[in-house]
N, C-alpha and C positions, 0 to 999 in steps of 0.2 A: 626698416620698414616692416611693420607687423604683417603677418600672414593670417588672414581669417580662416577658420575651419575648426572642426572638432578635434579633440585629443584622441589619437588613434591608439588602439589596443595592440596592434602588431606592426611590424616593420613593413613599410610600403616602398614601391620603387621610386616614388617622387621624393627626392632628397630634401626638398624644401618643406614638404609636409612633415617629414621626420624631424627636421630642424625646429618646426613649430612645437612639436611635442617635447624636444629637448629644451626649448626655451621655457616651456611650462614647468618642467621639473627643475630648472636651474635655480629657482628661488628656494626650493625645498632642500636641495643638496649642494654643498659646496664642491668645488672642483678639487677632488682628492683621489686621483686614479691610483690603482694598485700597481701600475706599471711605470717604467721610465721611458721606454721606447716601444711603440706599438706599430706593427707592420700591417699596412693596408694595401691590397692589390688594386691597381688601377688598370682596367682593361680598355683596349681599343681593338675590337674584333678578337682574333685569337691571341694577339700579343698583349703583354702586360708588363708593368713595372711595379715593384714594391716600394711604397712610400713609407719611410721610417718616421713616424710621427713622434715628436718629443713631448714630454710631459708639460714643459713650459710654454708650448705653443698656444696661440689663440687662433681664432678663425681666419684672421688675415694671413698668418703664416701658413696655415693649412691650405687656403685657396691659392697662395703663391706656389706651394709645392704641387698642388693638383694641376695648375696651369703649366708648370715646367714639365711635369710628367706627360701631359698631353702633347706638348710640343716635341718632346723626345720620341714619343710613340709614333707621332705622325711623320717625323723626319723632314728634312729640309726640302726634298723634292716634292712631296705631297703638300707641304705647306704652301708652296708657290704655284703648283700646277694642278692640284686637285680641284674638281668642280664641286666638292662637298665641303661643308663647314659643320662646326659643332652645333647639334640641335639641342641636346639636353644631357644632363649628368644624372645617372640613376644608380640606386643601390642594387646590388645583385649578390647572388650566392657565388662566392669566389672560388668554388671548388673546380679546378682544372680549367673549365671554360665558363664564362659568365652566363648565369641563368637569372633572368630578371625576377624580382620578387614583387608580388602584388599586381595591381592592374597594369595593363600594357600601355596605356596612354596617360599622358599628363597634360595639364592645361597649358596653353601657349604663353600666358603671362608668367607662369612659374619658370618655364624654360628660358624666356627672355631675361628674367631676373637673375637666374643662375649664370647665364652667359655674361650678363653685366657685372656680376660680382667676381667672376673669374678675371675679367678685365680691370676691375676696380676693387681689389681686395681690401683697400684701406677703409671701406665702409663697414667692415666687420671687425675692425680693430678693437681688442679688448673683450670681445664676445667669444663664447665657446659653445654656440648652438650646434654648429656642424661638427665640432670636435666630439661632442657627446654622442652624436649619431654614428659617426664612422668608427668610434672606438667602443661601441656598445657590445659588439660580438666579433671574435676573430674569424667567424665563418663568413662574414660579409665583406664585400669590396665595393668598388664603384666602377661604372662603365661609361665611357665617353661614346654617346650615340650620335652618329653623323647623318645628315640629310643633305639633299641637293641645295647648294647655295644659289638662289635665283639670280643674284647679281652677277655671279661668275658665269652661270649658264647663259643668261641673256647676253652678256658681253661676248662670249664665244660664238653664239648663234648669229648675233648681229655682225660681229667681225667677219665671220665666214661669208655672210651674204654680201657685205661690202667688198670683200676680197674678190668674190665671183663677179660682182658688177664692175669692179675696177679692171679685171682681166678682160671682160667683154669690151669696155670702153677703150682700154689701152690698145687691144688688138685691132679694134675697128678704126681707131685714129691712125695707127701706124700702117696697117695693111690695106686700109680702105675697103675692108670686107667685113661689114657688120654682121652678116648672117653667120659666118664662120666664128666670129668673135663670141657671139651669144651661144653658139653650139659648144664651144670650149668652156664657157662659163657654166652652161647647163651640166656638162660633165663634172666639173668641180663641185657644183652644188649637190649632185647626186652622190658623189663620193663622200662629201661631208655628212650628208644625211645618213648614209649607211654606217659611217663611223659613229654618229650619235646614237643610232639604233643599237649598235653593238655594245656601246658603253652602257646604255640603258638596260640591256639584257643582262650584262655582267653584274649589274647592281643587285640582281636577285640571287646571285650565286655567292657561296661562302668558300673561301680557299684556305 
């Protein structure tokens, strides 16, 4: 799927825009890298893994390696219980701690396309657009940027509300005391709300 836009003169944080520039130069230069294995740092927060990119890879194999790196960086616990999901994949300065290059925001359709390609790498089979971008300089890596997953957040919030309601109804039916039942449900609702506020505040902190 071609990506419209101008050919950029410098590296940007939008990896797909960089890939567009790589596609433009692909016709002019054959794939003949001077390296056999190229190390790229993939960051998730302060943690990172080094992806050893091989000369014979295409974009499909690179995307598979990126997806595997993200799953390992995220860990099994956060994969199942985190309320966040992958928002976008950005090029960054890979020195010690990721520092994003270029503008701070990317368009939503580019982010969705990158997430789709990470899930369906076979669409890039035989191409080397992303390969050219990520092996352009040893000073740059990639960063997995996460945002709140609205499906997971809504599931937790609605589930908490239904749990509080079920407590009120259950206590009212068993004890025949609906007033106390809804007081107990109100206590649980306030507790859940405080937990959600705390989680939201922690989102603005880096550890």
